C-alpha positions in Angstrom: 70.0 62.8 -6.0 67.6 65.0 -4.0 66.9 68.7 -4.3 67.9 69.3 -0.7 71.5 68.5 -1.6 71.5 70.6 -4.8 68.8 73.2 -4.3 67.5 75.3 -7.2 66.8 78.7 -5.7 64.0 81.0 -6.9 66.7 83.3 -8.4 68.2 80.4 -10.3 64.8 79.4 -11.7 64.1 83.0 -12.7 67.5 83.3 -14.5 67.0 79.8 -16.2 63.7 80.6 -17.7 64.2 84.3 -18.5 66.8 84.6 -21.3 67.1 88.4 -20.7 68.8 87.6 -17.4 71.4 85.3 -18.9 75.0 86.5 -18.7 75.1 87.0 -22.5 72.3 89.5 -22.5 74.0 91.7 -19.9 76.7 92.5 -22.5 76.5 95.4 -25.0 74.1 94.7 -27.9 77.0 94.6 -30.3 78.6 91.8 -28.4 75.3 89.8 -28.2 74.8 90.2 -31.9 78.3 89.2 -32.7 78.2 86.0 -30.5 74.7 84.9 -31.7 75.7 85.5 -35.4 78.9 83.6 -35.0 77.3 80.6 -33.4 74.4 80.6 -35.9 76.9 80.5 -38.8 78.7 77.6 -37.3 75.5 75.7 -36.7 74.4 76.3 -40.3 77.7 75.3 -41.8 77.8 72.1 -39.6 74.3 71.2 -40.8 75.3 71.6 -44.4 78.5 69.7 -43.8 76.7 66.7 -42.2 74.4 66.5 -45.3 77.3 66.7 -47.8 80.2 64.9 -46.2 80.2 61.1 -46.2 81.8 59.6 -43.1 84.8 57.4 -43.5 86.3 55.1 -41.0 89.8 56.5 -41.4 88.7 60.0 -41.0 86.6 59.2 -37.9 89.5 57.3 -36.3 92.0 60.2 -37.1 89.6 62.7 -35.6 89.1 60.6 -32.5 92.8 60.1 -31.9 93.5 63.9 -32.3 90.7 64.7 -29.9 92.0 62.2 -27.4 95.5 63.8 -27.6 93.9 67.2 -27.0 92.0 65.7 -24.0 95.3 64.6 -22.5 96.5 68.2 -22.8 93.3 69.5 -21.2 93.8 67.1 -18.3 97.4 68.2 -17.9 96.1 71.8 -17.7 93.7 70.9 -15.0 96.4 69.3 -12.9 98.7 72.4 -13.1 95.9 74.9 -12.4 94.4 77.7 -14.5 95.0 81.5 -14.0 92.1 83.9 -14.1 91.3 86.0 -17.1 92.3 85.4 -20.7 94.4 82.2 -20.9 96.6 81.2 -23.7 96.9 77.5 -24.5 98.4 75.3 -27.2 95.3 73.5 -28.3 95.9 75.0 -31.8 98.5 72.3 -32.1 95.6 69.8 -32.4 93.3 72.1 -34.5 95.8 72.5 -37.3 96.1 68.7 -38.1 92.3 68.6 -38.3 92.3 71.5 -40.6 94.9 69.9 -43.0 94.0 66.2 -42.8 90.3 66.1 -42.5 87.3 67.5 -44.4 86.1 71.0 -43.2 83.2 69.5 -41.3 85.5 68.0 -38.7 87.0 71.5 -38.0 83.5 72.5 -36.9 82.8 69.4 -34.7 86.1 68.5 -33.0 86.3 71.7 -30.8 83.0 70.7 -29.1 84.2 67.8 -27.0 87.4 69.5 -25.9 85.6 72.7 -24.8 83.0 70.7 -23.0 85.9 68.9 -21.2 87.5 72.3 -20.3 84.2 73.6 -19.0 83.6 70.6 -16.6 87.1 69.4 -15.9 89.1 72.7 -15.6 86.9 75.7 -14.8 83.2 76.6 -14.9 83.5 79.6 -17.1 80.5 81.8 -18.1 78.8 79.6 -20.6 78.4 82.0 -23.5 82.2 82.8 -23.3 83.0 79.1 -23.6 80.6 78.6 -26.4 82.0 81.7 -28.2 85.6 80.3 -27.8 84.5 77.0 -29.4 82.6 78.8 -32.2 85.7 81.0 -33.0 87.9 78.0 -33.3 85.3 76.1 -35.3 84.8 78.9 -37.8 88.5 79.7 -38.1 89.3 76.0 -38.7 86.5 75.6 -41.2 87.7 78.6 -43.2 91.3 77.4 -43.3 90.3 73.8 -44.1 88.1 75.0 -47.0 90.9 77.0 -48.4 93.5 74.2 -48.0 91.2 71.6 -49.7 90.5 74.1 -52.5 94.3 74.6 -53.1 95.0 70.8 -52.9 91.8 69.2 -54.2 91.4 65.5 -53.8 94.9 64.9 -52.5 94.0 64.4 -48.8 92.5 60.9 -48.7 92.3 58.9 -45.5 92.2 55.3 -46.6 92.9 53.9 -43.2 93.5 55.1 -39.7 97.1 54.1 -39.4 99.0 55.0 -42.6 98.4 56.3 -46.1 100.8 57.6 -48.7 98.2 59.7 -50.4 97.5 61.8 -47.3 101.2 62.1 -46.3 102.5 63.1 -49.7 100.4 66.2 -49.8 102.3 67.6 -46.7 105.7 66.4 -47.9 106.1 68.2 -51.2 106.8 71.8 -51.9 103.4 73.0 -53.0 101.7 71.0 -50.2 104.0 72.4 -47.5 103.4 76.0 -48.8 99.6 75.5 -48.8 99.7 73.9 -45.3 101.7 76.9 -43.9 99.4 79.4 -45.5 96.3 77.7 -44.1 97.8 77.3 -40.7 98.6 81.0 -40.6 95.1 81.7 -41.9 93.6 79.7 -39.1 95.6 81.6 -36.5 94.8 85.0 -38.0 91.1 84.3 -38.2 91.1 83.1 -34.6 92.9 86.2 -33.4 90.8 88.7 -35.4 87.5 87.2 -34.1 88.7 87.3 -30.5 90.1 90.8 -30.9 86.8 91.9 -32.4 84.8 90.6 -29.5 87.1 92.3 -27.0 86.9 95.6 -28.9 83.1 95.4 -28.9 83.0 94.6 -25.2 85.6 97.1 -24.1 86.2 99.7 -26.8 88.8 101.6 -24.9 91.0 98.5 -24.3 94.3 99.0 -26.2 95.0 96.3 -28.8 98.6 95.9 -27.6 97.4 94.8 -24.1 95.0 92.1 -25.4 96.1 90.1 -28.4 98.2 92.4 -30.5 101.7 92.2 -28.9 105.0 90.6 -29.6 104.5 87.8 -27.0 101.2 86.7 -28.6 102.8 86.8 -32.0 105.7 84.5 -30.8 103.2 82.1 -29.2 101.1 82.0 -32.4 104.3 81.3 -34.4 105.3 78.4 -32.1 101.7 77.0 -32.2 101.7 77.1 -36.0 105.1 75.4 -36.3 104.3 72.6 -33.8 100.9 72.2 -35.3 102.4 71.6 -38.7 104.8 69.1 -37.3 102.0 67.2 -35.6 100.0 67.2 -38.9 102.9 65.7 -40.8 103.5 63.0 -38.2 99.8 62.3 -38.0 99.7 61.9 -41.8 102.6 59.4 -41.7 101.1 57.4 -38.8 98.7 58.0 -36.0 101.1 56.0 -33.7 103.6 58.9 -34.1 101.3 61.1 -31.9 102.7 59.1 -29.0 106.1 60.6 -29.8 104.9 64.2 -30.2 102.5 64.3 -27.2 105.2 64.6 -24.4 106.9 67.7 -26.0 103.5 69.3 -26.5 102.6 68.7 -22.9 105.9 70.2 -21.8 105.3 73.3 -23.9 101.8 73.6 -22.5 103.0 73.2 -18.9 105.7 75.9 -19.4 103.2 78.3 -20.9 100.7 77.8 -18.1 103.4 78.1 -15.5 104.4 81.5 -16.9 100.8 82.7 -16.9 100.3 81.5 -13.4 103.3 83.5 -12.3 101.9 86.6 -14.1 98.5 86.0 -12.4 100.1 85.9 -9.0 101.4 89.5 -9.7 98.2 91.0 -11.0 94.9 92.1 -9.6 92.2 89.9 -11.1 89.6 92.7 -11.4 91.7 95.3 -13.1 94.7 93.5 -14.6 97.0 95.9 -12.8 99.8 94.9 -10.5 98.6 93.9 -7.1 99.8 95.6 -3.9 102.7 93.2 -3.2 104.0 93.2 -6.8 103.7 97.0 -7.1 105.6 97.5 -3.8 108.4 95.2 -5.1 108.7 97.1 -8.4 108.4 100.4 -6.6 111.3 99.6 -4.2 113.5 98.8 -7.1 112.7 102.1 -8.9 113.1 104.0 -5.6 116.6 102.5 -5.0 117.6 103.4 -8.6 116.3 107.0 -8.2 118.3 107.4 -4.9 121.4 106.1 -6.5 121.2 108.2 -9.6 119.8 111.4 -8.0 116.7 111.4 -10.3 113.4 112.7 -9.1 110.5 110.4 -8.4 106.8 110.8 -7.3 104.1 108.6 -5.8 100.4 109.1 -6.3 97.5 107.5 -4.4 94.3 107.7 -6.4 91.0 107.1 -4.6 87.5 106.8 -6.2 85.1 109.2 -4.5 81.9 107.8 -3.0 82.6 104.4 -4.5 80.5 102.7 -1.8 77.5 104.7 -3.2 78.1 103.2 -6.6 78.1 99.6 -5.2 75.0 100.3 -3.1 73.1 102.0 -6.0 74.0 99.8 -8.9 75.5 96.6 -7.4 78.9 95.1 -7.1 79.1 93.9 -10.7 78.8 97.5 -11.9 81.3 98.5 -9.2 83.7 96.0 -10.7 83.2 97.6 -14.1 83.9 101.0 -12.7 87.1 99.7 -11.2 88.1 98.3 -14.5 87.2 101.5 -16.3 89.2 103.7 -13.9 92.2 101.3 -14.2 92.0 101.4 -18.0 91.7 105.2 -18.0 94.7 105.6 -15.7 96.8 103.2 -17.8 96.0 105.1 -21.0 97.2 108.4 -19.4 100.5 107.2 -18.0 103.8 106.5 -19.6 104.9 103.0 -20.5 107.5 102.9 -17.8 105.2 104.3 -15.0 104.2 101.7 -12.5 100.5 101.5 -11.6 98.8 99.1 -9.3 95.7 98.5 -7.3 96.3 99.1 -3.6 93.1 97.7 -2.4 89.4 98.5 -2.4 88.9 101.6 -4.6 92.5 102.9 -4.2 95.2 102.8 -6.9 98.9 103.7 -6.5 101.1 105.2 -9.2 104.9 105.5 -9.3 106.3 108.2 -11.6 110.0 107.7 -12.2 111.8 110.9 -13.2 108.8 113.2 -12.3 109.5 116.4 -10.3 106.8 118.3 -8.4 105.5 120.2 -11.4 105.3 117.1 -13.7 103.8 114.9 -10.9 101.0 117.5 -10.3 100.4 117.8 -14.0 100.1 114.0 -14.4 97.8 113.8 -11.4 95.6 116.5 -12.7 95.4 114.8 -16.1 94.3 111.6 -14.4 91.7 113.4 -12.3 90.3 115.1 -15.4 90.1 112.0 -17.6 88.5 109.9 -15.0 85.9 112.6 -14.4 85.0 112.4 -18.1 84.6 108.6 -18.0 81.0 107.5 -18.5 80.0 103.8 -18.0 76.6 102.9 -19.6 74.3 101.0 -17.3 70.8 100.1 -18.6 69.2 103.4 -19.5 71.7 105.6 -17.6 75.4 106.2 -17.2 77.7 106.0 -14.2 80.3 108.7 -13.6 82.8 108.9 -10.9 85.5 111.3 -9.7 88.8 110.7 -8.0 90.9 112.4 -5.3 94.7 112.2 -5.6 97.5 112.6 -3.1 101.0 113.4 -4.4 104.3 112.8 -2.6 107.9 113.6 -3.9 111.1 111.7 -3.2 113.5 113.6 -1.0 110.8 116.2 -0.3 108.3 114.1 1.6 110.4 111.1 2.4 113.4 109.0 1.4 111.9 105.5 1.5 108.7 104.0 0.2 106.9 103.9 3.5 107.5 107.6 4.1 106.3 108.5 0.6 103.2 106.3 0.9 102.4 107.9 4.3 102.8 111.4 2.9 100.7 110.7 -0.2 98.0 109.2 2.0 98.0 112.4 4.1 97.7 114.4 1.0 94.8 112.2 -0.2 92.9 112.8 3.1 93.5 116.5 2.6 91.9 116.2 -0.9 88.9 114.3 0.6 88.5 116.9 3.4 88.7 119.7 0.9 85.7 118.5 -1.1 87.1 115.6 -3.2 87.7 115.6 -7.0 91.1 117.3 -6.6 94.8 116.9 -6.3 96.7 117.7 -3.1 100.2 117.7 -1.7 101.0 117.2 2.0 100.9 120.4 4.1 103.4 119.4 6.7 107.1 119.6 6.4 109.0 116.3 6.0 112.6 115.3 6.6 113.5 119.0 7.3 112.6 120.3 3.8 110.1 123.1 3.3 107.2 122.2 1.0 105.3 124.7 -1.1 101.7 124.9 -0.1 99.4 122.7 -2.2 96.9 125.5 -2.2 99.0 127.2 -4.9 97.5 126.8 -8.4 100.5 124.9 -9.7 100.2 122.2 -7.1 96.5 121.7 -6.8 93.4 121.6 -9.0 90.8 124.3 -8.2 88.0 122.2 -9.9 85.5 120.3 -7.9 
């Protein structure tokens, strides 16, 4: 291998030997402290565990077989493809048997090879995020395993790698099953709480229900716990039974990833909002319903003012954070059934079902005000932005989505020409209906 084929640029050398330029240290201090503390605790516990846990052939073989089964699932994930952003998997199915059948030390060590495999076989994620994910699983598994072995002391004994009545009986009686369920749930809860904590520290304004606290996540966690317990029981009876349970787990993993890939195809990767194609599809459905029922409907086009200046001054990474911040602020100020998407560049589109002219203008003004109050910390300063918004009403400015978008776009240009940081309606008449001037206080913001 020569350096000409894989050159190390001067910037790469600088980043490599200057820890302050690593991706971790670009995060808020609370996130850096949280990640470093978590990894340090895992390393300390692993060092103590290595000194106090005597290796046994049966335990090592069981751990190896479980890791190999997890590696098969990782390889299946690679072949299907991985969506961007936060990805749910079913690797907990393999962590739970380790928690219940092996000493706590193995819960700290077994995540390492699988996450290394994910890093180099599936997707080269930011390294500190991959390390953090492994550390979360390790600490959660160690905690649950410690509790389980405290509840059922001395009963999980691996005499060989193929079968053992002592290790299977603990999971086949009433108290053992109860303790196993409790500790499997404890593992899942610890894992979720640690991840949610990191998200809250990184993005404090992110709503819990849009990250890990929602009904779909709860259902997936329940499935993962149930299947993990089944795998643990079969593994306790005989390691050969993993050949029976592996295909169903692979099928569940494939179904889960396929659903996430479908969702990723509909969302914008930088903001998590609907992309333009998906938004247009949903908007046409809502528009047809409004025309059929006679209900009002409004369309807003929201454009960030002087966004190019933000990119030129602070860089595109900060620009992406501004986009995410604006998207989050808009989402917080809208109703659950309003449809918001990223139209492209620094533009967002909003569909307001059931909104008449007054309500649409009030909503647009609320969005304008809240975005103007948003402050994004960058080094020793903060970045603030404003938005201009164009509003169009169904039956007033058009009767199909193309007409409404064109009218809202004209209103947006009017807001830009009037000084930006304001809400405007179209001036011209559309489809033969007179439109009240947007210069009236009820239709347009006077603030700049």
